[in-house]
DOTOR-407325 format. One record per residue (C-alpha): residue in three letters; x, y, z. Coordinates in steps of 0.2 Angstrom, whole numbers, plus 2048, in hexadecimal, padded with zeros to 3 digits. Each point is the difference from the previous one (the first is absolute). Last residue first. Example, Ala and Ser with C-alpha at 12.3 -4.5 7.8 and 13.67 -1.06 7.14 Angstrom:
! DOTOR-407325
- SER/844/7FB/824
- ALA/7FA/7EF/803
This chain:
! DOTOR-407325
- ARG/748/877/8C8
- ILE/80D/802/7F3
- THR/7FE/80C/7F1
- ILE/80B/7FB/7F1
- THR/809/80E/7F5
- ILE/805/7FB/7EF
- THR/810/809/7F9
- SER/805/801/7EE
- GLY/80D/7F5/7F8
- LYS/7F5/7F9/7F3
- PRO/7F3/80E/7FC
- ALA/7EE/7FB/806
- ARG/7F2/7F4/7F9
- ASP/7F0/7FC/809
- GLY/7FD/7EE/805
- GLY/802/803/812
- LYS/7FB/811/805
- VAL/80E/80D/801
- SER/803/808/811
- GLN/7FD/7EF/809
- ARG/7F3/7FD/80E
- ARG/7FD/7F4/80F
- VAL/811/7F7/800
- THR/802/7F5/810
- ASP/80E/800/80C
- GLY/7FA/80B/80E
- PHE/80A/806/80F
- LEU/803/812/7FB
- GLY/7F0/800/7F5
- PHE/7F5/80B/80B
- LEU/809/810/7FF
- GLY/804/800/7EE
- ARG/809/7F0/7F9
- ASP/804/807/7EF
- GLU/80D/7F5/7F8
- GLU/80A/805/7F0
- VAL/804/7F3/7F2
- LYS/80A/802/7F0
- PHE/7F9/7F8/7F1
- GLY/808/7F3/7F4
- ALA/7F3/7F2/800
- LYS/80C/7F7/80C
- GLU/7FF/80F/80B
- LEU/7ED/7FF/801
- ARG/7FF/7EE/804
- ASN/80E/800/80D
- ARG/7F8/80F/809
- ALA/7EF/7F9/801
- ASP/807/7EF/807
- GLY/809/809/80E
- VAL/7F2/80C/804
- SER/7F3/7F1/801
- SER/7F3/800/7F2
- GLY/7EE/806/802
- THR/803/80D/7F2
- VAL/80F/7FA/7F5
- ASP/7F8/802/7EF
- PRO/80F/800/7F4
- VAL/803/810/7F5
- GLU/801/7FD/7EE
- VAL/810/808/7F8
- MET/802/810/7F5
- GLU/812/803/7FA
- PRO/804/812/803
- GLY/804/80B/7F1
- LYS/808/7FB/7F0
- SER/810/809/807
- LEU/80E/806/7F6
- THR/812/7F9/800
- LEU/80D/80E/7FF
- THR/812/7FC/7FA
- VAL/80D/80D/806
- THR/80E/804/7F3
- ASP/811/807/804
- GLY/804/811/7FA
- GLU/808/806/811
- ALA/806/7F0/808
- ALA/7F5/7F6/80C
- ARG/7FF/7FF/813
- SER/7F2/7F7/809
- GLY/7F3/809/80A
- ALA/7F1/7FA/7F5
- ALA/803/7F0/7F8
- PRO/80A/7FF/7EF
- THR/7F3/7FB/7F9
- GLN/7EF/807/804
- ARG/7F0/7F9/806
- ALA/7ED/802/7FF
- VAL/800/812/7F7
- GLN/7EE/806/7FE
- GLY/7F6/7FC/7F0
- LYS/7F3/7F5/80A
- ASP/7FF/805/812
- PHE/80E/7FA/80C
- GLU/7FE/7F1/80B
- SER/808/7F5/7F2
- HIS/7FB/7F6/7F1
- VAL/80E/800/7F3
- GLN/803/807/7EF
- GLU/80C/7FA/7F2
- SER/809/80A/7F3
- ALA/80B/809/80D
- ILE/801/812/7FE
- ARG/812/808/7FF
- VAL/805/810/808
- LYS/811/809/7FF
- LEU/808/807/810
- GLY/807/812/804
- ALA/7F6/803/810
- ASP/7F4/80B/7F6
- GLU/7FE/7F1/7F4
- LEU/7FA/7F5/80F
- ASP/7F4/80D/807
- SER/7F8/804/7EF
- LYS/7FE/7EE/7FB
- ALA/7F7/7FC/811
- ARG/7F5/80F/7FD
- ASP/7FB/7FB/7EF
- LEU/7FD/7EE/805
- ASP/7F5/803/80F
- GLU/808/7FD/811
- GLY/7FE/7F0/80A
- ALA/812/7FB/800
- VAL/80B/810/7FB
- ASP/80E/7FE/80E
- PRO/80F/80A/7FA
- VAL/810/7F8/7FA
- ASP/80F/808/809
- VAL/80B/805/7F2
- PRO/813/7FD/7FF
- ARG/80A/80B/7F3
- GLY/807/7F6/7F2
- LYS/803/7ED/7FE
- SER/813/805/800
- VAL/80C/7F3/7F9
- THR/80D/7F6/80A
- LEU/80D/7F8/7F5
- ALA/80A/7F0/804
- ILE/811/800/7F6
- ALA/805/7F0/7F8
- SER/813/7FC/7FE
- GLY/806/7FE/7EE
- THR/80F/80A/803
- ARG/807/7FF/812
- ARG/7F9/80C/80D
- GLU/807/810/807
- THR/7F4/80B/80A
- GLY/7FE/812/7FA
- ALA/7ED/7FF/800
- ALA/7F9/7F5/80D
- PRO/800/7ED/7FF
- ASP/7F1/7FF/7FF
- THR/7F9/80F/7F6
- GLY/7F6/80F/803
- ILE/7F0/80A/7FD
- VAL/7FE/7FC/7EE
- SER/7F2/808/7F7
- GLY/7EF/7F8/7FC
- ARG/7F6/80C/80B
- ALA/809/810/803
- VAL/80D/800/80F
- SER/7FC/80C/80E
- GLU/7F2/7F9/80B
- SER/805/7EE/7FC
- PHE/7F7/7F0/801
- GLU/809/7F0/7FC
- ARG/803/7F4/7F1
- THR/80D/7F2/800
- VAL/808/7FB/7EF
- MET/80C/7F1/800
- GLY/810/802/7F6
- PRO/805/80B/7F1
- GLU/811/7F9/7FA
- LEU/811/809/801
- GLY/80D/804/7F2
- GLU/7FE/813/801
- LYS/7F5/801/7F1
- LYS/7F5/7F2/807
- LEU/7FE/80A/810
- LEU/7FC/810/7F5
- ALA/7F2/7F7/7F6
- ARG/7F8/7F9/810
- ALA/800/811/808
- GLU/7F8/808/7F0
- SER/7F2/7F3/800
- LEU/7FD/802/812
- SER/7FF/813/7FE
- ARG/80E/80A/808
- GLY/7FD/80A/811
- GLY/80F/7F7/809
- LEU/80A/7F5/7F4
- ASP/812/804/807
- PRO/80B/7F4/7F7
- VAL/807/7F0/809
- LYS/813/800/7FE
- VAL/808/7F3/7F6
- THR/80A/7F0/803
- GLU/808/7F3/7F6
- PRO/801/7F0/80A
- GLY/812/7F9/805
- ASP/80F/804/7F6
- SER/802/7EE/7FB
- LEU/810/7FA/7F8
- THR/801/7FA/7EE
- LEU/810/7F5/7FD
- THR/808/7FD/7EF
- VAL/80A/7F0/7FF
- SER/812/7FD/7FA
- ASP/809/7F1/7F7
- HIS/80E/7F7/809
- SER/7F7/7EF/7FB
- ARG/7F5/801/7F1
- ILE/7EE/802/803
- ARG/7F2/7F3/804
- THR/7F0/809/807
- GLY/7FA/7FA/811
- ALA/7FD/812/807
- GLU/7FD/80C/7F2
- PRO/80D/808/7F4
- ASP/7FF/80E/805
- THR/7FB/800/813
- SER/7F1/805/80A
- ILE/7F9/80A/80F
- VAL/810/7FF/80A
- THR/801/808/811
- GLY/803/812/805
- ARG/7EE/805/804
- GLU/7F6/7F0/804
- VAL/7F6/7F8/7F2
- THR/7ED/802/800
- ASP/7FC/812/7FA
- SER/80F/801/7F4
- TYR/809/80F/7F8
- ALA/80F/7FD/7F5
- HIS/813/800/801
- LYS/80E/7F9/7F5
- VAL/810/7F8/804
- GLU/80B/7FB/7F1
- LYS/80B/7F2/7FA
- VAL/802/7F7/811
- GLY/80B/7F0/7FF
- LEU/7FE/7ED/7FE
- GLY/80A/7F1/807
- ALA/7F1/7F9/80A
- GLU/808/805/810
- GLU/803/812/7F9
- LEU/7EE/801/7FC
- ARG/7FB/7FB/811
- GLU/80C/80D/808
- ARG/7F9/80E/7F4
- ALA/7EE/7FC/805
- GLN/804/800/812
- ALA/809/811/7FE
- GLU/7F1/807/7F6
- THR/7F4/7FA/80D
- LYS/7F6/7F0/7FC
- ALA/7ED/802/7FD
- LEU/801/7F5/7F0
- LEU/811/7F9/7FC
- PRO/7FD/7EF/7F9
- PRO/810/7FA/7F8
- VAL/804/803/7ED
- LYS/805/7EF/7FA
- THR/811/7FB/7F9
- PHE/808/7FC/7F0
- GLN/812/7FC/7FA
- GLY/7FF/7EE/806
- SER/7EF/7FD/7F8
- ASN/800/7FD/7ED
- ILE/812/805/7FB
- TYR/808/7FA/810
- TRP/7F6/7F0/800
- VAL/805/7FD/7EE
- GLY/812/803/804
- GLY/800/7F5/80F
- GLY/7F8/7F2/7F6
- LEU/80D/802/7F2
- GLY/80E/7FF/80D
- LEU/7F8/7F2/809
- VAL/7FE/7F6/7F0
- LEU/811/804/7FA
- LEU/808/7FB/811
- VAL/7F6/7EF/7FF
- ALA/806/7FD/7EE
- ALA/812/804/805
- VAL/7FF/7F4/80F
- LEU/7F9/7F2/7F5
- THR/80D/803/7F2
- LEU/80E/7FF/80D
- LEU/7F9/7F0/807
- GLY/7FF/7F8/7EF
- ARG/813/805/7FC
- ARG/805/7F8/811
- PRO/7F5/7F0/7FE
- ARG/805/7FB/7EE
- VAL/7F7/7F0/7FD
- PRO/804/7F6/7F0
- ARG/7F3/801/7F3
- ARG/7F2/7F3/7FE
- PRO/7FA/7FF/7EE
- GLY/7EE/805/7FE
- PRO/7EE/7FB/807
- ALA/7F2/809/7F8
- PRO/7F8/80C/80D
- PRO/7F1/7FB/809
- PRO/7EF/805/7F8
- PRO/7F8/810/808
- PRO/7F2/7FC/80C
- PRO/7EE/801/7F9
- LEU/7F8/812/801
- THR/7F2/805/80C
- GLU/7FA/811/7F9
- PHE/803/811/809
- ARG/7F3/80E/7FE
- ALA/7F4/7F9/80D
- THR/80D/803/80E
- ARG/7FA/812/801
- ASP/7EF/7FB/806
- LEU/7F7/811/7FE
- GLY/7F4/804/80E
- ALA/7F9/810/7F9
- GLY/80C/807/7F3
- ALA/7F2/806/7F4
- PRO/7F0/804/80A
- GLY/7F3/7F2/802
- GLY/7F2/7F9/7F5
- ASP/809/7EF/800
- ALA/811/803/808
- GLY/80C/80C/7F8
- GLY/812/7FE/7FA
- ASP/7FC/801/7ED
- ALA/805/7ED/7FF
- HIS/7F1/7FB/80A
- VAL/7FE/7FA/812
- ASP/7F2/7F5/805
- GLU/7FA/801/812
- GLY/806/7F2/80C
- VAL/801/80B/810
- PRO/7F6/810/7FE
- LEU/80A/80F/7FB
- PRO/800/80D/80E
- ARG/7F3/80E/7FD
- PRO/807/811/800
- VAL/7FA/80B/80F
- THR/7F5/80E/7FB
- LEU/805/812/806
- ALA/800/80A/7F0
- ARG/7EE/7F9/7FC
- PRO/7F9/809/80F
- ILE/7F8/7F4/80C
- VAL/7ED/800/803
- SER/7FE/7F1/7F5
- THR/7EF/7FC/7F8
- ARG/803/808/7EF
- ASP/808/7F1/7F7
- GLU/804/804/7EE
- ALA/812/803/804
- ASN/802/7EE/806
- ASP/80B/801/810
- HIS/7F1/800/80B
- GLU/801/7EE/807
- ALA/812/804/805
- ALA/804/7F0/809
- LEU/805/806/812
- ALA/812/804/804
- GLN/805/7F6/80F
- PRO/80D/7F6/7F6
- PRO/809/811/7FD
- VAL/803/806/7EE
- ALA/812/806/7FD
- ASP/800/810/7F7
- LEU/80C/80A/80C
- GLN/80C/7F1/802
- GLU/801/7FD/7ED
- GLU/803/812/7FD
- SER/80F/800/80C
- LEU/7FF/807/812
- GLY/80D/80C/807
- ALA/7F9/810/7FA
- ARG/7EF/7FB/808
- ALA/809/7FF/811
- GLU/807/811/7FE
- ARG/7EF/807/7FB
- VAL/7F8/7F8/80F
- ARG/80D/807/80B
- ALA/7FE/812/7FA
- LEU/7ED/7FE/802
- LEU/803/7FA/812
- ALA/80A/810/804
- VAL/7F2/80B/7F9
- ALA/7F3/7F6/809
- ASP/808/804/811
- GLN/80E/7FC/80C
- PRO/804/7EF/7F8
- ARG/7FC/7F2/80C
- VAL/80C/7FB/80E
- ASP/7FC/80E/80B
- PRO/7EE/7FA/800
- THR/803/7EF/808
- ARG/7F4/7F3/7F9
- ALA/808/801/7EF
- ALA/7F3/801/7F2
- ALA/80A/80C/7F4
- GLU/811/7F8/803
- ALA/7FA/7EE/7FF
- VAL/7F5/803/7F1
- LEU/80F/808/7F6
- GLU/80C/7F2/806
- ASP/7F4/7F3/7F9
- LEU/7FE/80A/7F0
- GLU/813/800/7FE
- TYR/801/7ED/804
- PRO/7F8/7FD/7EF
- LEU/7F0/7F5/800
- GLY/804/7EE/7FC
- PRO/7F4/7F8/80B
- VAL/7F0/80B/803
- ALA/7F9/7FD/811
- ALA/811/7FF/809
- SER/807/80C/7F3
- PRO/7F4/80E/807
- ALA/80B/800/810
- PRO/7F5/7FF/810
- VAL/7FA/80F/809
- ASP/808/7FF/811
- GLU/7F6/7F9/80E
- HIS/7FD/807/812
- LEU/7F7/811/7FE
- HIS/7F7/7FD/7EF
- GLN/7FD/7EE/805
- TYR/7F7/805/810
- LEU/7F5/80C/7F7
- ILE/7FB/7F3/7F3
- GLN/7FB/7F4/80E
- ALA/7F7/80D/80A
- PRO/7F6/806/7F0
- SER/7F9/7EE/7FF
- GLU/801/7F2/7F3
- GLY/812/803/7FC
- GLN/80C/803/7F2
- HIS/80F/80B/7FF
- PRO/80A/802/7F0
- LYS/7F1/804/7F6
- GLY/7FE/7F6/7F0
- GLY/803/801/7ED
- THR/812/7FD/801
- LEU/809/80F/7F8
- MET/7F1/80D/802
- GLU/7FD/7FA/812
- TYR/813/803/805
- LEU/800/811/7F7
- VAL/7F0/805/80A
- VAL/809/7FA/810
- GLY/80F/80A/7FC
- CYS/7F5/80F/7FC
- ALA/7F7/7FF/811
- TYR/811/800/809
- VAL/805/810/7F6
- ASP/7F0/808/804
- VAL/804/7FD/813
- ARG/811/807/7FC
- PRO/7F9/811/7FC
- GLY/7FB/802/813
- ALA/7F0/7F9/808
- THR/801/7FC/813
- GLY/7F1/7F7/808
- ARG/80C/7F8/80C
- GLU/7FF/7ED/7FE
- ILE/7F5/7FE/7F1
- GLN/807/80F/7F6
- GLU/812/7FB/806
- PRO/7FE/7EF/7F8
- ALA/7FB/807/7EF
- LEU/7EE/7FD/7FA
- TYR/7FE/7F8/7EF
- SER/7F7/7F0/804
- LEU/7F5/809/80C
- THR/7F7/80A/7F2
- GLY/7FA/7F0/7F9
- LEU/7FA/7FA/811
- VAL/7F7/811/802
- ALA/7F5/7FC/7F0
- GLY/7FC/7EF/806
- THR/7F9/806/810
- THR/808/7FC/811
- ASN/801/812/807
- THR/810/802/80B
- VAL/809/808/7F2
- ALA/7F5/810/802
- ASP/80A/805/80F
- VAL/80D/806/7F3
- SER/7F5/80F/7FC
- ARG/801/805/7EE
- VAL/806/811/7F9
- LEU/7FC/805/7EE
- GLY/811/805/7F9
- PHE/7FF/7F7/7F0
- ASP/7F1/7F5/7FC
- ALA/806/7FC/7EE
- VAL/810/7FB/7F7
- LYS/801/801/7ED
- VAL/806/7F4/7F3
- ARG/7FD/805/7EE
- GLY/7FD/7F1/7F4
- ASP/7F4/809/7F4
- ASP/7F1/7F7/808
- GLY/806/807/811
- ILE/808/7F6/80E
- LEU/7FC/806/811
- VAL/80A/7FB/80F
- ASN/7F5/803/810
- GLU/7F9/7EE/800
- PRO/811/7F9/7FE
- LYS/805/806/812
- MET/808/810/807
- ASP/7F6/806/80F
- ARG/80B/80D/80A
- HIS/803/80C/7F1
- VAL/80D/80A/809
- PHE/803/813/801
- GLY/80F/80C/7FE
- ALA/801/806/7EE
- ARG/80F/7F5/7FE
- HIS/7F5/7F1/806
- ALA/7F2/804/7F4
- ALA/80C/802/7F1
- GLY/808/7EF/804
- LEU/7EF/7F8/802
- ALA/7FB/805/7EE
- ALA/811/7FA/7F9
- LEU/7FF/7F0/80B
- VAL/7EF/7FC/7F7
- PRO/808/805/7EF
- GLU/80E/7F3/803
- LEU/7F5/7F2/808
- ILE/7F5/7FD/7F0
- ASP/80E/7FE/7F4
- LEU/809/7F6/80D
- ALA/7F2/7F3/801
- ALA/7FE/800/7ED
- ARG/813/7FC/7FE
- PRO/800/7F4/80E
- GLN/7F2/7F6/7F7
- LEU/7F0/800/80A
- ALA/7F9/7F4/80C
- GLY/7ED/7FE/7FF
- ARG/7F8/807/7F0
- GLU/7EE/803/805
- ARG/801/803/812
- LEU/811/808/7FF
- VAL/7FA/80C/7F2
- ASP/7F0/805/809
- ARG/80A/803/810
- LEU/80B/80C/7F6
- THR/7F0/80A/7FD
- CYS/7F7/802/7EF
- GLY/7FD/80C/7F2
- ALA/7F8/811/7FE
- ILE/808/80C/80C
- TYR/7F6/80F/806
- GLU/80A/80E/807
- MET/7F9/807/810
- ALA/7F2/80B/807
- LEU/800/7FE/813
- TYR/7F0/801/80A
- VAL/7F7/804/810
- TYR/7ED/7FD/800
- SER/7F5/806/80E
- GLY/7FB/80F/7F6
- ASP/80B/802/7F1
- THR/812/801/805
- GLY/810/803/7F6
- GLN/810/7FA/7F9
- ASP/807/801/7EE
- PHE/80C/7F9/7F3
- VAL/80A/7F2/80A
- GLN/80C/7F7/7F4
- VAL/803/7ED/801
- VAL/812/7FF/803
- ASN/80C/7F8/7F2
- PRO/802/80F/7F5
- HIS/805/80B/810
- ALA/7F8/811/804
- LEU/800/7FC/813
- ARG/7F9/811/806
- ALA/7EE/7F9/800
- VAL/806/7F3/80C
- SER/803/80D/80D
- LYS/7F0/808/7FD
- ALA/7F7/7F0/802
- GLU/809/7FD/811
- ARG/7F9/811/806
- ILE/7EF/7FC/7FA
- PHE/7FF/7EF/808
- ARG/808/807/810
- ASP/7F3/80E/801
- VAL/7F2/7F3/7FD
- PHE/807/7F5/80E
- SER/800/80F/80C
- GLY/7EF/805/7FC
- ASP/7F8/7EE/803
- VAL/7EF/801/7F8
- ALA/808/7FB/7EF
- LEU/804/7EF/807
- THR/7EE/7FA/801
- PRO/7FD/808/7EF
- HIS/80D/7F4/7F8
- MET/80D/80B/7F7
- VAL/7FD/802/7ED
- LYS/80D/7FB/7F4
- LEU/7FB/807/7EE
- ALA/80A/7F8/7F1
- LEU/800/80B/7F0
- VAL/7F8/801/7EF
- ARG/802/810/7F7
- ASP/7F4/80D/7FA
- LEU/809/80F/808
- ARG/7F1/808/809
- THR/7F6/7F0/801
- ASP/80E/7F6/808
- LEU/7F9/7EF/7FE
- ALA/801/7F2/80D
- ARG/806/7EF/803
- TYR/7FD/7FD/813
- VAL/80C/7FB/80E
- THR/7F9/7FD/812
- ALA/809/806/80F
- MET/807/7FA/811
- GLY/7FE/7EE/802
- GLY/800/7FD/7ED
- ALA/7F3/800/7F1
- ALA/804/7FE/7EE
- ILE/7FB/806/7EF
- ARG/7EF/807/802
- ALA/7F8/808/7F1
- ASP/7FB/810/7F7
- VAL/802/80E/80E
- ARG/7FF/811/7F7
- TYR/80D/80C/807
- ARG/7FC/812/7FE
- GLY/7F2/808/80B
- ASP/80A/7FB/80F
- LEU/7FB/7EE/7FE
- VAL/7F4/7FB/7F1
- GLN/7F5/7F1/804
- GLY/7FE/7F1/7F5
- VAL/809/7F4/80C
- LEU/800/807/811
- PRO/7F2/7F6/807
- ASP/809/7F0/7FD
- GLN/7F3/7F2/7FD
- LEU/801/7FF/7ED
- THR/813/801/802
- THR/7FF/7EF/808
- ASP/7FD/7F7/7F0
- MET/7F9/7EF/804
């Protein structure tokens, strides 16, 4: 059954701008919807906080504060935050919508991944986390569900900066069990959450991608918690025989139980991942693990798979399948499962040589001939080796090494430094190697030279002063300066015109690296107290609202109310609330009171009479007079039973 049909938000327009089209997912803190920004005509994701949490002012403040921090992360692998706001009891974030699947979907459908695919996913994840760590905050809940893979192959990390209570791990629901699998020991023991907790979670995610299963299994949260605290994450090669030791070391470092043993943050781990990748051969990167599930969706005509085509796992050749001379199996790609021994035919043994006349044995001359032949073979072999391999060496991996360390490793490999270049980098630490030319692993001649490119750290610019500019002008100026427009928050202002920028976060003059998102605060205009026009005639109500600087809209429907027909029955926003000058107030007109038949309660007890009248929609007043102080029987009612009276009006009962 489609649960979106039961969701009251689906079909509504939040904040007069975001039309909610469908529910995507629901979590413990918020529900995510697919929505349309009716102003910019673009599809986006709308994360709406649960109303039960929205009543907690401190929680809402933290939600908004963290959202502003995330909005400043202008990184291609981070789900971007566009806007934040409130509409009645709904507090929401407007975010980038990613059409595709999650890493959890990939693992569920494909099982273990090839090392190349696992590293291709892990590297952009670490780049996103590295940007967050260098900006001063931590994800805290890294898991495959928060890794989004777009239909175009882009990898993005979601749910940045939204703080979660560690106390939630005591819950025994299946969703929490999934989160437990990625908690670092220090999160469990002390509740601390530094960059190394994200590093630990990434180590667990890498293990799961390489093996198809979580490192710690248990039937209860307590069992999983115990393993996190007392057992190391096993080597992936224990589950996938033949997996390179470089990947075992990578998982061991990232998922070490002692925080100090792990890389200090995601930037350092990314350097280790790239260094490990450089040490792997093409065959090792493309090896298909036994735990890889049969790719039932490899057929290009199949549309049932949720996995992008770029991430499909090649199907191993079934045992006993025919192999053809073109190198491919029946219906398979060329080169799949080729039996290289099939090219050699079995030939009969050569005939023995014809017997000839026996010659006298000359041991000494024969020995000299043998020695000469051996020396000749060795000499030729050594020459061939020198020509083909001996005069070449491989460029060692130098990523994230200092210049001195890089020179030392090149010298050990018999190579020199040709040139040192510099470039800006958001992820590689200042003064360390970004890249080499030729790349690591390339075969070059011994005693040749390598060009090093060192990081100058992130390129920084000053945030311009945007006060008083229109929103479109502010966005254009930020882009011109190499910055990105971030989340827009709107506030009332007595001095700044409606639609103009009040300020930025961070403030003007602050240095930020290029590409950073800058949050903008835009004026909603002068605040206006909405007057109370309920019960007024339409003309007078419009005059009062327009005099206050507000616009008026008349609702198409009318309702029954206590007011006469044509008078204002209700207004939105309500009387006494604050609106911006120029905002619209919607008026709903009255159809007049709803007439209801009055029950006959004469002769009834007071309690029974009151219940029957109130159930019919009337208010009740008692008239006991002088002689009815101790009575309990209704002798008379102000409107006779069977007559009609306005619903909500008062019926007086006389008691004797």
